[in-house]
N, C-alpha and C positions, 0 to 999 in steps of 0.2 A: 516877921518875915514868912512869905509863902514860898512854896517850891512849885515850879511848873515844868512840865515836860515840853520841850521845844522840838518841833520837827524842822529839820533843815534839808532842802532838797538841792542837788546840784543840777544845773541846767546849762545848755551850751553858752549862754551869754552871762552866767553868774549864779549866784545862790539865792534862794528865797527861804525864809524862815517864818514859822508860825507857832504859836502856844497852843496847847491843849489845856481844857479846864479854866478857861477864861470866857465870860460872858461878853459877846461882842466880837468884832473882827479886828485883829491885829496883826500885821504883817511887817516883816522887814526884808531888806535885801542888801546884797553886797557883791563886791567881785571875788571876794574869799569867803570861806566859812567864818572865819573870825569876825569879818565886817558884817556879815548877815547877822551873826549872833549878837553882836554889839548893837546893831540897829534894831532887831526886834526887842532886845532887853530895854532899849531907851523908849520904844513905842510902848511897850508894856508899862513902864513907869508913868509915861504921859497919859495913857488910858486910865490907870488907877487914880491918878491925881485929878483927871477931869471928871471921871464918873463915881469915884469913891471905891472903898473896898469891897463893896457889894458885887463887884464885877468878879472878884475872885471866889470861885466855888470852894465852899468850905472842906469839902471832901471831893476830889477829882475822881470821877468814876474810871479815869484811865489808869490802869495798874502798870502796864508795859505796852510798848509799841513794837509792832513786827512789820517787816517789809517781806512781801512775797511775790513772786513772779509767776504768771500763768500765761499760757498761749490760748489765742482765741482765733478761731477760723474766722477769715474775712470774706 
């Protein structure tokens, strides 16, 4: 069993989730944090079943994830 870090973003119309350390594009969505997490976990399982365990990076280069905010002049 592999461990992946999952980013979950809150948007005005729901939540979007995607994993780090996985080859390919996998996205989940939902009306709540929990729904988005469950959806992306299901999508990850499908992705691994479809393309094999080679899509899992043996050692993810991502140690931690941070969110920062910055102002940019427009």
